[in-house]
N, CA and C atoms of all chains as a GROMACS GRO file, in nm:
protein
  618
    1UNK      N    1   2.817   1.383  -3.508
    1UNK     CA    2   2.925   1.333  -3.548
    1UNK      C    3   2.923   1.249  -3.669
    2UNK      N    4   2.787   1.172  -3.667
    2UNK     CA    5   2.768   1.093  -3.809
    2UNK      C    6   2.768   1.184  -3.936
    3UNK      N    7   2.730   1.308  -3.904
    3UNK     CA    8   2.721   1.404  -4.051
    3UNK      C    9   2.853   1.425  -4.071
    4UNK      N   10   2.980   1.442  -3.958
    4UNK     CA   11   3.051   1.509  -3.982
    4UNK      C   12   3.164   1.389  -4.052
    5UNK      N   13   3.138   1.284  -4.007
    5UNK     CA   14   3.153   1.123  -4.085
    5UNK      C   15   3.161   1.095  -4.223
    6UNK      N   16   3.016   1.130  -4.251
    6UNK     CA   17   2.982   1.126  -4.390
    6UNK      C   18   3.015   1.210  -4.455
    7UNK      N   19   3.043   1.359  -4.436
    7UNK     CA   20   3.130   1.462  -4.530
    7UNK      C   21   3.258   1.406  -4.538
    8UNK      N   22   3.324   1.381  -4.472
    8UNK     CA   23   3.461   1.320  -4.454
    8UNK      C   24   3.468   1.221  -4.561
    9UNK      N   25   3.404   1.108  -4.540
    9UNK     CA   26   3.403   0.995  -4.639
    9UNK      C   27   3.356   1.025  -4.762
   10UNK      N   28   3.249   1.124  -4.772
   10UNK     CA   29   3.237   1.161  -4.910
   10UNK      C   30   3.325   1.214  -5.015
   11UNK      N   31   3.374   1.298  -4.910
   11UNK     CA   32   3.499   1.406  -4.992
   11UNK      C   33   3.628   1.310  -5.012
   12UNK      N   34   3.652   1.217  -4.940
   12UNK     CA   35   3.743   1.156  -4.993
   12UNK      C   36   3.740   1.054  -5.052
   13UNK      N   37   3.619   0.983  -5.080
   13UNK     CA   38   3.577   0.923  -5.188
   13UNK      C   39   3.598   0.972  -5.334
   14UNK      N   40   3.571   1.082  -5.317
   14UNK     CA   41   3.566   1.164  -5.442
   14UNK      C   42   3.713   1.209  -5.502
   15UNK      N   43   3.808   1.313  -5.400
   15UNK     CA   44   3.906   1.333  -5.437
   15UNK      C   45   3.995   1.186  -5.438
   16UNK      N   46   3.986   1.060  -5.419
   16UNK     CA   47   4.040   0.956  -5.448
   16UNK      C   48   3.992   0.904  -5.599
   17UNK      N   49   3.887   0.956  -5.617
   17UNK     CA   50   3.851   0.898  -5.756
   17UNK      C   51   3.894   0.973  -5.839
   18UNK      N   52   3.869   1.107  -5.828
   18UNK     CA   53   3.931   1.202  -5.928
   18UNK      C   54   4.097   1.192  -5.945
   19UNK      N   55   4.152   1.163  -5.814
   19UNK     CA   56   4.315   1.195  -5.836
   19UNK      C   57   4.364   1.081  -5.894
   20UNK      N   58   4.278   0.941  -5.878
   20UNK     CA   59   4.313   0.834  -5.996
   20UNK      C   60   4.251   0.856  -6.118
   21UNK      N   61   4.200   0.902  -6.154
   21UNK     CA   62   4.169   0.926  -6.282
   21UNK      C   63   4.256   1.085  -6.356
   22UNK      N   64   4.290   1.131  -6.230
   22UNK     CA   65   4.413   1.230  -6.311
   22UNK      C   66   4.549   1.202  -6.343
   23UNK      N   67   4.563   1.077  -6.290
   23UNK     CA   68   4.707   1.013  -6.343
   23UNK      C   69   4.680   0.960  -6.482
   24UNK      N   70   4.574   0.938  -6.539
   24UNK     CA   71   4.581   0.954  -6.696
   24UNK      C   72   4.526   1.053  -6.782
   25UNK      N   73   4.504   1.164  -6.735
   25UNK     CA   74   4.466   1.260  -6.806
   25UNK      C   75   4.468   1.438  -6.724
   26UNK      N   76   4.474   1.534  -6.804
   26UNK     CA   77   4.486   1.648  -6.780
   26UNK      C   78   4.398   1.660  -6.658
   27UNK      N   79   4.398   1.731  -6.542
   27UNK     CA   80   4.316   1.755  -6.402
   27UNK      C   81   4.187   1.819  -6.469
   28UNK      N   82   4.192   1.914  -6.545
   28UNK     CA   83   4.076   1.981  -6.580
   28UNK      C   84   4.025   1.882  -6.710
   29UNK      N   85   4.075   1.786  -6.761
   29UNK     CA   86   4.002   1.704  -6.853
   29UNK      C   87   3.936   1.557  -6.771
   30UNK      N   88   3.956   1.543  -6.673
   30UNK     CA   89   3.903   1.427  -6.553
   30UNK      C   90   3.752   1.428  -6.575
   31UNK      N   91   3.711   1.317  -6.606
   31UNK     CA   92   3.577   1.321  -6.616
   31UNK      C   93   3.521   1.309  -6.459
   32UNK      N   94   3.460   1.430  -6.404
   32UNK     CA   95   3.480   1.458  -6.272
   32UNK      C   96   3.266   1.463  -6.232
   33UNK      N   97   3.203   1.474  -6.316
   33UNK     CA   98   3.086   1.502  -6.311
   33UNK      C   99   2.994   1.383  -6.231
   34UNK      N  100   3.052   1.277  -6.270
   34UNK     CA  101   2.934   1.162  -6.245
   34UNK      C  102   3.004   1.151  -6.055
   35UNK      N  103   3.132   1.107  -6.077
   35UNK     CA  104   3.190   1.117  -5.953
   35UNK      C  105   3.159   1.198  -5.844
   36UNK      N  106   3.089   1.367  -5.872
   36UNK     CA  107   3.078   1.450  -5.796
   36UNK      C  108   2.920   1.395  -5.771
   37UNK      N  109   2.837   1.390  -5.879
   37UNK     CA  110   2.693   1.336  -5.847
   37UNK      C  111   2.661   1.216  -5.750
   38UNK      N  112   2.744   1.150  -5.768
   38UNK     CA  113   2.760   1.034  -5.690
   38UNK      C  114   2.771   1.039  -5.525
   39UNK      N  115   2.899   1.082  -5.509
   39UNK     CA  116   2.915   1.134  -5.392
   39UNK      C  117   2.832   1.264  -5.312
   40UNK      N  118   2.788   1.333  -5.407
   40UNK     CA  119   2.723   1.419  -5.320
   40UNK      C  120   2.578   1.360  -5.290
   41UNK      N  121   2.503   1.323  -5.400
   41UNK     CA  122   2.391   1.224  -5.400
   41UNK      C  123   2.407   1.126  -5.290
   42UNK      N  124   2.520   1.048  -5.233
   42UNK     CA  125   2.486   0.944  -5.160
   42UNK      C  126   2.523   1.001  -5.031
   43UNK      N  127   2.578   1.111  -5.014
   43UNK     CA  128   2.612   1.170  -4.888
   43UNK      C  129   2.472   1.233  -4.822
   44UNK      N  130   2.380   1.298  -4.951
   44UNK     CA  131   2.270   1.347  -4.927
   44UNK      C  132   2.187   1.237  -4.821
   45UNK      N  133   2.188   1.126  -4.922
   45UNK     CA  134   2.089   0.981  -4.880
   45UNK      C  135   2.171   0.961  -4.728
   46UNK      N  136   2.294   0.933  -4.695
   46UNK     CA  137   2.328   0.874  -4.569
   46UNK      C  138   2.318   1.017  -4.477
   47UNK      N  139   2.291   1.152  -4.489
   47UNK     CA  140   2.264   1.206  -4.439
   47UNK      C  141   2.116   1.209  -4.389
   48UNK      N  142   2.022   1.193  -4.434
   48UNK     CA  143   1.866   1.161  -4.424
   48UNK      C  144   1.889   1.024  -4.365
   49UNK      N  145   1.946   0.944  -4.403
   49UNK     CA  146   1.946   0.810  -4.321
   49UNK      C  147   1.988   0.836  -4.204
   50UNK      N  148   2.109   0.919  -4.167
   50UNK     CA  149   2.136   0.936  -4.049
   50UNK      C  150   2.069   1.026  -3.962
   51UNK      N  151   1.972   1.098  -4.029
   51UNK     CA  152   1.867   1.152  -3.964
   51UNK      C  153   1.786   1.093  -3.906
   52UNK      N  154   1.743   0.965  -3.924
   52UNK     CA  155   1.621   0.876  -3.897
   52UNK      C  156   1.694   0.776  -3.819
   53UNK      N  157   1.789   0.755  -3.833
   53UNK     CA  158   1.870   0.669  -3.716
   53UNK      C  159   1.888   0.717  -3.609
   54UNK      N  160   1.914   0.859  -3.603
   54UNK     CA  161   1.888   0.941  -3.456
   54UNK      C  162   1.770   0.946  -3.424
   55UNK      N  163   1.725   0.981  -3.469
   55UNK     CA  164   1.575   1.022  -3.455
   55UNK      C  165   1.501   0.864  -3.359
   56UNK      N  166   1.514   0.737  -3.453
   56UNK     CA  167   1.483   0.583  -3.381
   56UNK      C  168   1.571   0.594  -3.262
   57UNK      N  169   1.686   0.637  -3.226
   57UNK     CA  170   1.786   0.592  -3.092
   57UNK      C  171   1.682   0.666  -3.019
   58UNK      N  172   1.677   0.772  -3.044
   58UNK     CA  173   1.577   0.875  -2.954
   58UNK      C  174   1.450   0.856  -2.900
   59UNK      N  175   1.414   0.747  -2.959
   59UNK     CA  176   1.302   0.741  -2.941
   59UNK      C  177   1.197   0.665  -2.833
   60UNK      N  178   1.099   0.784  -2.771
   60UNK     CA  179   1.062   0.786  -2.668
   60UNK      C  180   1.134   0.939  -2.567
   61UNK      N  181   1.193   0.998  -2.668
   61UNK     CA  182   1.233   1.133  -2.608
   61UNK      C  183   1.180   1.223  -2.750
   62UNK      N  184   1.167   1.333  -2.705
   62UNK     CA  185   1.157   1.424  -2.793
   62UNK      C  186   1.254   1.424  -2.896
   63UNK      N  187   1.229   1.410  -3.069
   63UNK     CA  188   1.327   1.423  -3.130
   63UNK      C  189   1.413   1.520  -3.128
   64UNK      N  190   1.354   1.630  -3.156
   64UNK     CA  191   1.441   1.766  -3.209
   64UNK      C  192   1.389   1.853  -3.080
   65UNK      N  193   1.488   1.906  -2.963
   65UNK     CA  194   1.405   2.013  -2.871
   65UNK      C  195   1.468   2.099  -2.916
   66UNK      N  196   1.433   2.232  -2.830
   66UNK     CA  197   1.468   2.381  -2.879
   66UNK      C  198   1.606   2.384  -2.892
   67UNK      N  199   1.690   2.330  -2.801
   67UNK     CA  200   1.843   2.328  -2.797
   67UNK      C  201   1.903   2.276  -2.919
   68UNK      N  202   1.848   2.119  -2.950
   68UNK     CA  203   1.875   2.120  -3.082
   68UNK      C  204   1.893   2.196  -3.218
   69UNK      N  205   1.774   2.270  -3.189
   69UNK     CA  206   1.735   2.358  -3.320
   69UNK      C  207   1.808   2.500  -3.330
   70UNK      N  208   1.854   2.538  -3.191
   70UNK     CA  209   1.932   2.662  -3.160
   70UNK      C  210   2.065   2.606  -3.261
   71UNK      N  211   2.124   2.493  -3.182
   71UNK     CA  212   2.257   2.421  -3.236
   71UNK      C  213   2.250   2.391  -3.372
   72UNK      N  214   2.157   2.358  -3.450
   72UNK     CA  215   2.135   2.369  -3.599
   72UNK      C  216   2.138   2.443  -3.659
   73UNK      N  217   2.100   2.568  -3.595
   73UNK     CA  218   2.075   2.703  -3.669
   73UNK      C  219   2.236   2.746  -3.647
   74UNK      N  220   2.266   2.758  -3.565
   74UNK     CA  221   2.413   2.802  -3.528
   74UNK      C  222   2.502   2.714  -3.612
   75UNK      N  223   2.516   2.600  -3.638
   75UNK     CA  224   2.612   2.554  -3.737
   75UNK      C  225   2.566   2.575  -3.874
   76UNK      N  226   2.446   2.585  -3.897
   76UNK     CA  227   2.405   2.645  -4.058
   76UNK      C  228   2.465   2.788  -4.052
   77UNK      N  229   2.450   2.860  -3.979
   77UNK     CA  230   2.512   3.021  -3.987
   77UNK      C  231   2.672   3.029  -3.971
   78UNK      N  232   2.724   2.938  -3.900
   78UNK     CA  233   2.865   2.943  -3.937
   78UNK      C  234   2.906   2.888  -4.101
   79UNK      N  235   2.810   2.788  -4.104
   79UNK     CA  236   2.898   2.690  -4.220
   79UNK      C  237   2.870   2.788  -4.364
   80UNK      N  238   2.736   2.844  -4.341
   80UNK     CA  239   2.688   2.940  -4.452
   80UNK      C  240   2.782   3.005  -4.492
   81UNK      N  241   2.862   3.109  -4.416
   81UNK     CA  242   2.975   3.160  -4.451
   81UNK      C  243   3.063   3.104  -4.564
   82UNK      N  244   3.142   2.973  -4.531
   82UNK     CA  245   3.223   2.889  -4.632
   82UNK      C  246   3.117   2.872  -4.742
   83UNK      N  247   3.054   2.835  -4.757
   83UNK     CA  248   2.951   2.833  -4.915
   83UNK      C  249   2.940   2.943  -4.938
   84UNK      N  250   2.944   3.075  -4.891
   84UNK     CA  251   2.931   3.218  -4.965
   84UNK      C  252   3.076   3.228  -5.040
   85UNK      N  253   3.200   3.201  -4.938
   85UNK     CA  254   3.298   3.227  -4.975
   85UNK      C  255   3.346   3.112  -5.130
   86UNK      N  256   3.308   2.976  -5.134
   86UNK     CA  257   3.286   2.942  -5.248
   86UNK      C  258   3.216   2.971  -5.352
   87UNK      N  259   3.074   3.028  -5.324
   87UNK     CA  260   3.039   3.088  -5.440
   87UNK      C  261   3.100   3.216  -5.538
   88UNK      N  262   3.152   3.311  -5.440
   88UNK     CA  263   3.211   3.378  -5.459
   88UNK      C  264   3.351   3.388  -5.508
   89UNK      N  265   3.422   3.243  -5.502
   89UNK     CA  266   3.539   3.221  -5.557
   89UNK      C  267   3.503   3.173  -5.726
   90UNK      N  268   3.396   3.082  -5.710
   90UNK     CA  269   3.355   3.054  -5.836
   90UNK      C  270   3.297   3.123  -5.922
   91UNK      N  271   3.248   3.260  -5.887
   91UNK     CA  272   3.194   3.345  -5.969
   91UNK      C  273   3.334   3.469  -6.003
   92UNK      N  274   3.413   3.460  -5.920
   92UNK     CA  275   3.564   3.513  -5.970
   92UNK      C  276   3.578   3.442  -6.101
   93UNK      N  277   3.645   3.283  -6.074
   93UNK     CA  278   3.665   3.226  -6.156
   93UNK      C  279   3.579   3.222  -6.288
   94UNK      N  280   3.457   3.231  -6.291
   94UNK     CA  281   3.390   3.278  -6.411
   94UNK      C  282   3.416   3.387  -6.485
   95UNK      N  283   3.424   3.508  -6.384
   95UNK     CA  284   3.504   3.595  -6.466
   95UNK      C  285   3.610   3.603  -6.531
   96UNK      N  286   3.685   3.565  -6.467
   96UNK     CA  287   3.860   3.487  -6.533
   96UNK      C  288   3.817   3.382  -6.685
   97UNK      N  289   3.728   3.367  -6.688
   97UNK     CA  290   3.725   3.242  -6.805
   97UNK      C  291   3.781   3.122  -6.734
   98UNK      N  292   3.800   3.083  -6.652
   98UNK     CA  293   3.873   2.974  -6.617
   98UNK      C  294   3.767   2.839  -6.645
   99UNK      N  295   3.840   2.731  -6.642
   99UNK     CA  296   3.782   2.605  -6.699
   99UNK      C  297   3.683   2.576  -6.600
  100UNK      N  298   3.577   2.486  -6.689
  100UNK     CA  299   3.457   2.454  -6.618
  100UNK      C  300   3.496   2.385  -6.441
  101UNK      N  301   3.590   2.319  -6.494
  101UNK     CA  302   3.620   2.228  -6.364
  101UNK      C  303   3.669   2.297  -6.225
  102UNK      N  304   3.753   2.382  -6.252
  102UNK     CA  305   3.761   2.450  -6.171
  102UNK      C  306   3.664   2.533  -6.099
  103UNK      N  307   3.589   2.579  -6.167
  103UNK     CA  308   3.468   2.655  -6.100
  103UNK      C  309   3.385   2.580  -6.049
  104UNK      N  310   3.336   2.411  -6.093
  104UNK     CA  311   3.267   2.370  -6.015
  104UNK      C  312   3.360   2.333  -5.892
  105UNK      N  313   3.460   2.300  -5.878
  105UNK     CA  314   3.531   2.281  -5.781
  105UNK      C  315   3.573   2.365  -5.666
  106UNK      N  316   3.541   2.484  -5.729
  106UNK     CA  317   3.530   2.616  -5.590
  106UNK      C  318   3.374   2.567  -5.549
  107UNK      N  319   3.284   2.550  -5.629
  107UNK     CA  320   3.149   2.542  -5.526
  107UNK      C  321   3.170   2.434  -5.441
  108UNK      N  322   3.196   2.306  -5.492
  108UNK     CA  323   3.189   2.176  -5.416
  108UNK      C  324   3.261   2.214  -5.288
  109UNK      N  325   3.378   2.261  -5.331
  109UNK     CA  326   3.488   2.273  -5.175
  109UNK      C  327   3.384   2.393  -5.094
  110UNK      N  328   3.305   2.499  -5.136
  110UNK     CA  329   3.272   2.569  -5.059
  110UNK      C  330   3.130   2.456  -4.955
  111UNK      N  331   3.053   2.402  -5.074
  111UNK     CA  332   2.951   2.311  -5.011
  111UNK      C  333   3.048   2.229  -4.899
  112UNK      N  334   3.130   2.163  -4.960
  112UNK     CA  335   3.214   2.049  -4.835
  112UNK      C  336   3.274   2.116  -4.726
  113UNK      N  337   3.318   2.224  -4.722
  113UNK     CA  338   3.423   2.306  -4.614
  113UNK      C  339   3.281   2.351  -4.521
  114UNK      N  340   3.166   2.410  -4.582
  114UNK     CA  341   3.040   2.453  -4.530
  114UNK      C  342   2.998   2.331  -4.459
  115UNK      N  343   2.984   2.212  -4.507
  115UNK     CA  344   2.935   2.112  -4.430
  115UNK      C  345   3.034   2.096  -4.316
  116UNK      N  346   3.177   2.034  -4.329
  116UNK     CA  347   3.251   2.012  -4.230
  116UNK      C  348   3.233   2.101  -4.132
  117UNK      N  349   3.272   2.254  -4.135
  117UNK     CA  350   3.235   2.327  -4.049
  117UNK      C  351   3.126   2.351  -3.974
  118UNK      N  352   3.024   2.330  -4.034
  118UNK     CA  353   2.879   2.326  -3.977
  118UNK      C  354   2.884   2.233  -3.871
  119UNK      N  355   2.948   2.084  -3.906
  119UNK     CA  356   2.926   1.983  -3.844
  119UNK      C  357   3.005   1.989  -3.713
  120UNK      N  358   3.135   2.005  -3.749
  120UNK     CA  359   3.226   2.084  -3.606
  120UNK      C  360   3.182   2.160  -3.489
  121UNK      N  361   3.113   2.252  -3.558
  121UNK     CA  362   3.076   2.385  -3.478
  121UNK      C  363   2.942   2.298  -3.371
  122UNK      N  364   2.841   2.247  -3.487
  122UNK     CA  365   2.749   2.182  -3.391
  122UNK      C  366   2.773   2.095  -3.257
  123UNK      N  367   2.894   1.992  -3.325
  123UNK     CA  368   2.949   1.888  -3.260
  123UNK      C  369   3.045   1.975  -3.094
  124UNK      N  370   3.083   2.087  -3.110
  124UNK     CA  371   3.151   2.172  -3.034
  124UNK      C  372   3.037   2.199  -2.963
  125UNK      N  373   2.920   2.280  -2.984
  125UNK     CA  374   2.792   2.349  -2.911
  125UNK      C  375   2.769   2.249  -2.821
  126UNK      N  376   2.735   2.098  -2.889
  126UNK     CA  377   2.701   2.022  -2.799
  126UNK      C  378   2.748   1.974  -2.710
  127UNK      N  379   2.886   1.960  -2.721
  127UNK     CA  380   2.985   1.943  -2.602
  127UNK      C  381   2.998   2.054  -2.510
  128UNK      N  382   3.005   2.166  -2.563
  128UNK     CA  383   3.100   2.268  -2.480
  128UNK      C  384   2.987   2.384  -2.436
  129UNK      N  385   2.885   2.386  -2.526
  129UNK     CA  386   2.736   2.480  -2.543
  129UNK      C  387   2.778   2.591  -2.639
  130UNK      N  388   2.670   2.643  -2.661
  130UNK     CA  389   2.675   2.765  -2.755
  130UNK      C  390   2.741   2.905  -2.716
  131UNK      N  391   2.815   2.935  -2.792
  131UNK     CA  392   2.873   3.105  -2.752
  131UNK      C  393   2.792   3.192  -2.686
  132UNK      N  394   2.805   3.314  -2.584
  132UNK     CA  395   2.717   3.383  -2.555
  132UNK      C  396   2.719   3.511  -2.645
  133UNK      N  397   3.246   2.732  -2.271
  133UNK     CA  398   3.126   2.816  -2.261
  133UNK      C  399   3.008   2.808  -2.197
  134UNK      N  400   3.054   2.839  -2.052
  134UNK     CA  401   2.911   2.817  -1.963
  134UNK      C  402   2.854   2.954  -1.923
  135UNK      N  403   2.754   2.946  -1.908
  135UNK     CA  404   2.632   3.080  -1.924
  135UNK      C  405   2.663   3.155  -1.747
  136UNK      N  406   2.606   3.311  -1.753
  136UNK     CA  407   2.636   3.324  -1.590
  136UNK      C  408   2.493   3.290  -1.522
  137UNK      N  409   2.414   3.200  -1.592
  137UNK     CA  410   2.330   3.112  -1.481
  137UNK      C  411   2.368   3.001  -1.396
  138UNK      N  412   2.343   3.035  -1.288
  138UNK     CA  413   2.340   2.924  -1.191
  138UNK      C  414   2.183   2.846  -1.167
  139UNK      N  415   2.193   2.700  -1.124
  139UNK     CA  416   2.062   2.652  -1.121
  139UNK      C  417   2.054   2.592  -0.995
  140UNK      N  418   1.946   2.566  -0.946
  140UNK     CA  419   1.894   2.464  -0.817
  140UNK      C  420   1.856   2.334  -0.865
  141UNK      N  421   1.859   2.304  -1.014
  141UNK     CA  422   1.787   2.157  -1.071
  141UNK      C  423   1.772   2.061  -0.985
  142UNK      N  424   1.912   2.032  -0.991
  142UNK     CA  425   1.958   1.918  -0.901
  142UNK      C  426   1.903   1.905  -0.784
  143UNK      N  427   1.918   1.953  -0.664
  143UNK     CA  428   1.874   2.005  -0.566
  143UNK      C  429   1.727   1.986  -0.530
  144UNK      N  430   1.606   2.049  -0.657
  144UNK     CA  431   1.494   2.033  -0.656
  144UNK      C  432   1.449   1.953  -0.708
  145UNK      N  433   1.566   1.828  -0.793
  145UNK     CA  434   1.500   1.703  -0.822
  145UNK      C  435   1.513   1.590  -0.697
  146UNK      N  436   1.582   1.630  -0.656
  146UNK     CA  437   1.588   1.519  -0.544
  146UNK      C  438   1.464   1.549  -0.420
  147UNK      N  439   1.455   1.716  -0.409
  147UNK     CA  440   1.366   1.733  -0.336
  147UNK      C  441   1.236   1.680  -0.335
  148UNK      N  442   1.223   1.689  -0.495
  148UNK     CA  443   1.102   1.657  -0.544
  148UNK      C  444   1.054   1.477  -0.605
  149UNK      N  445   1.085   1.384  -0.448
  149UNK     CA  446   1.068   1.248  -0.504
  149UNK      C  447   1.171   1.170  -0.568
  150UNK      N  448   1.290   1.273  -0.560
  150UNK     CA  449   1.442   1.196  -0.694
  150UNK      C  450   1.380   1.223  -0.798
  151UNK      N  451   1.317   1.331  -0.863
  151UNK     CA  452   1.259   1.322  -0.976
  151UNK      C  453   1.392   1.283  -1.099
  152UNK      N  454   1.385   1.197  -1.179
  152UNK     CA  455   1.468   1.162  -1.285
  152UNK      C  456   1.526   1.276  -1.373
  153UNK      N  457   1.655   1.272  -1.426
  153UNK     CA  458   1.636   1.400  -1.551
  153UNK      C  459   1.548   1.352  -1.673
  154UNK      N  460   1.543   1.210  -1.663
  154UNK     CA  461   1.476   1.184  -1.782
  154UNK      C  462   1.324   1.212  -1.767
  155UNK      N  463   1.231   1.221  -1.620
  155UNK     CA  464   1.141   1.247  -1.592
  155UNK      C  465   1.093   1.384  -1.621
  156UNK      N  466   1.188   1.467  -1.603
  156UNK     CA  467   1.221   1.626  -1.619
  156UNK      C  468   1.194   1.652  -1.749
  157UNK      N  469   1.261   1.600  -1.827
  157UNK     CA  470   1.289   1.602  -1.990
  157UNK      C  471   1.130   1.582  -2.022
  158UNK      N  472   1.100   1.467  -2.012
  158UNK     CA  473   0.970   1.440  -2.055
  158UNK      C  474   0.853   1.593  -1.983
  159UNK      N  475   0.872   1.631  -1.912
  159UNK     CA  476   0.746   1.696  -1.862
  159UNK      C  477   0.776   1.826  -1.931
  160UNK      N  478   0.925   1.840  -1.967
  160UNK     CA  479   0.935   1.993  -2.032
  160UNK      C  480   0.946   1.980  -2.182
  161UNK      N  481   0.941   1.860  -2.242
  161UNK     CA  482   0.920   1.800  -2.378
  161UNK      C  483   1.070   1.850  -2.459
  162UNK      N  484   1.167   1.820  -2.350
  162UNK     CA  485   1.299   1.822  -2.410
  162UNK      C  486   1.340   1.689  -2.413
  163UNK      N  487   1.483   1.683  -2.434
  163UNK     CA  488   1.561   1.578  -2.452
  163UNK      C  489   1.645   1.578  -2.336
  164UNK      N  490   1.674   1.445  -2.263
  164UNK     CA  491   1.781   1.426  -2.144
  164UNK      C  492   1.881   1.493  -2.153
  165UNK      N  493   1.940   1.502  -2.253
  165UNK     CA  494   2.070   1.539  -2.317
  165UNK      C  495   2.044   1.736  -2.257
  166UNK      N  496   1.946   1.797  -2.286
  166UNK     CA  497   1.917   1.896  -2.262
  166UNK      C  498   1.907   1.964  -2.126
  167UNK      N  499   1.805   1.841  -2.067
  167UNK     CA  500   1.804   1.898  -1.911
  167UNK      C  501   1.970   1.865  -1.847
  168UNK      N  502   2.018   1.801  -1.909
  168UNK     CA  503   2.179   1.770  -1.838
  168UNK      C  504   2.261   1.878  -1.867
  169UNK      N  505   2.282   1.942  -1.982
  169UNK     CA  506   2.301   2.035  -2.036
  169UNK      C  507   2.268   2.169  -1.927
  170UNK      N  508   2.167   2.199  -1.912
  170UNK     CA  509   2.070   2.340  -1.865
  170UNK      C  510   2.162   2.269  -1.677
  171UNK      N  511   2.172   2.153  -1.627
  171UNK     CA  512   2.187   2.168  -1.493
  171UNK      C  513   2.342   2.157  -1.487
  172UNK      N  514   2.425   2.125  -1.590
  172UNK     CA  515   2.579   2.171  -1.564
  172UNK      C  516   2.630   2.340  -1.630
  173UNK      N  517   2.498   2.415  -1.675
  173UNK     CA  518   2.530   2.554  -1.711
  173UNK      C  519   2.582   2.548  -1.848
  174UNK      N  520   2.584   2.445  -1.946
  174UNK     CA  521   2.632   2.456  -2.064
  174UNK      C  522   2.524   2.527  -2.156
  175UNK      N  523   2.405   2.515  -2.103
  175UNK     CA  524   2.275   2.584  -2.230
  175UNK      C  525   2.220   2.657  -2.109
  176UNK      N  526   2.156   2.784  -2.174
  176UNK     CA  527   2.067   2.873  -2.057
  176UNK      C  528   1.928   2.845  -2.196
  177UNK      N  529   1.805   2.813  -2.069
  177UNK     CA  530   1.713   2.766  -2.130
  177UNK      C  531   1.618   2.879  -2.178
  178UNK      N  532   1.525   2.871  -2.257
  178UNK     CA  533   1.448   2.985  -2.277
  178UNK      C  534   1.355   3.028  -2.149
  179UNK      N  535   1.334   3.129  -2.171
  179UNK     CA  536   1.264   3.215  -2.068
  179UNK      C  537   1.146   3.112  -2.038
  180UNK      N  538   1.012   3.065  -2.144
  180UNK     CA  539   0.930   2.969  -2.124
  180UNK      C  540   0.980   2.839  -2.082
  181UNK      N  541   1.068   2.786  -2.107
  181UNK     CA  542   1.124   2.699  -2.000
  181UNK      C  543   1.170   2.672  -1.902
  182UNK      N  544   1.236   2.798  -1.855
  182UNK     CA  545   1.256   2.816  -1.727
  182UNK      C  546   1.142   2.847  -1.648
  183UNK      N  547   1.025   2.916  -1.721
  183UNK     CA  548   0.882   2.943  -1.599
  183UNK      C  549   0.852   2.788  -1.573
  184UNK      N  550   0.842   2.706  -1.696
  184UNK     CA  551   0.772   2.569  -1.699
  184UNK      C  552   0.839   2.464  -1.570
  185UNK      N  553   1.004   2.515  -1.577
  185UNK     CA  554   1.067   2.443  -1.500
  185UNK      C  555   1.031   2.492  -1.347
  186UNK      N  556   0.987   2.632  -1.321
  186UNK     CA  557   0.996   2.670  -1.191
  186UNK      C  558   0.825   2.639  -1.132
  187UNK      N  559   0.755   2.644  -1.288
  187UNK     CA  560   0.604   2.582  -1.220
  187UNK      C  561   0.552   2.410  -1.200
  188UNK      N  562   0.707   2.324  -1.274
  188UNK     CA  563   0.675   2.163  -1.216
  188UNK      C  564   0.710   2.163  -1.084
  189UNK      N  565   0.819   2.251  -1.061
  189UNK     CA  566   0.874   2.249  -0.897
  189UNK      C  567   0.802   2.320  -0.780
  190UNK      N  568   0.718   2.397  -0.826
  190UNK     CA  569   0.630   2.480  -0.785
  190UNK      C  570   0.667   2.572  -0.662
  191UNK      N  571   0.803   2.631  -0.764
  191UNK     CA  572   0.865   2.734  -0.654
  191UNK      C  573   0.884   2.871  -0.740
  192UNK      N  574   0.931   2.998  -0.703
  192UNK     CA  575   0.960   3.111  -0.769
  192UNK      C  576   1.073   3.070  -0.867
  193UNK      N  577   1.084   3.132  -0.996
  193UNK     CA  578   1.148   3.127  -1.064
  193UNK      C  579   1.327   3.134  -1.040
  194UNK      N  580   1.310   3.234  -0.916
  194UNK     CA  581   1.446   3.289  -0.866
  194UNK      C  582   1.522   3.133  -0.782
  195UNK      N  583   1.422   3.087  -0.737
  195UNK     CA  584   1.482   2.959  -0.692
  195UNK      C  585   1.523   2.813  -0.777
  196UNK      N  586   1.478   2.870  -0.887
  196UNK     CA  587   1.560   2.760  -0.995
  196UNK      C  588   1.678   2.802  -1.057
  197UNK      N  589   1.675   2.939  -1.114
  197UNK     CA  590   1.792   2.957  -1.182
  197UNK      C  591   1.837   3.120  -1.086
  198UNK      N  592   1.970   3.133  -1.102
  198UNK     CA  593   1.991   3.247  -0.998
  198UNK      C  594   2.140   3.323  -1.130
  199UNK      N  595   2.146   3.394  -1.126
  199UNK     CA  596   2.186   3.525  -1.215
  199UNK      C  597   2.350   3.558  -1.146
  200UNK      N  598   2.470   3.514  -1.198
  200UNK     CA  599   2.567   3.564  -1.152
  200UNK      C  600   2.646   3.660  -1.247
  201UNK      N  601   2.623   3.744  -1.272
  201UNK     CA  602   2.730   3.810  -1.370
  201UNK      C  603   2.890   3.803  -1.340
  202UNK      N  604   2.979   3.822  -1.420
  202UNK     CA  605   3.099   3.806  -1.390
  202UNK      C  606   3.142   3.874  -1.303
  203UNK      N  607   3.271   3.872  -1.197
  203UNK     CA  608   3.292   3.927  -1.128
  203UNK      C  609   3.211   3.967  -0.972
  204UNK      N  610   3.088   3.879  -0.964
  204UNK     CA  611   2.985   3.892  -0.847
  204UNK      C  612   2.991   3.797  -0.850
  205UNK      N  613   3.040   3.820  -0.670
  205UNK     CA  614   3.072   3.686  -0.626
  205UNK      C  615   2.932   3.651  -0.548
  206UNK      N  616   2.859   3.706  -0.503
  206UNK     CA  617   2.738   3.668  -0.413
  206UNK      C  618   2.632   3.677  -0.472
   0.00000   0.00000   0.00000
């Protein structure tokens, strides 16, 4: 749940920042690099922090057991598919000589959707079990 | 997404001096949530963990887990 929240907050902050900047310039001319680096960096730091908090809360119990690892692996496996779609889209855009802005955002969208899907799938697996 | 495995973990825990889920989890080296998921049929344990459980309760594996394929009522 914490990872889903981090992903949603991260992408929302980034999109709002870029949207506000896009009011004064064309979308492809917006300064997006620093906001993207900051939101990605902070999301990663928050993810690591979240992992530490979850481990601390589970003190006295096994931090990650075989079921957690299976669910994590399953989440990564499903999420990975969306990361690949982002990569292939970026590759296509590069071949079409698209602006850097769109190539970078195709990759970013791939990362974000991958993280969101992975988090949702993991949450669902914890609540309803892994698919057979 | 429940499994086709049913289990007698709850009954076995109670027969064993009312062992708590937390105690069983500690002996298996897993979280209490995992024991709950197994008891509720939401997670099939690994073969190794299943044997560990049978050993903890000192009963044959079939007494801990029963396999009921779909359509089989017995």
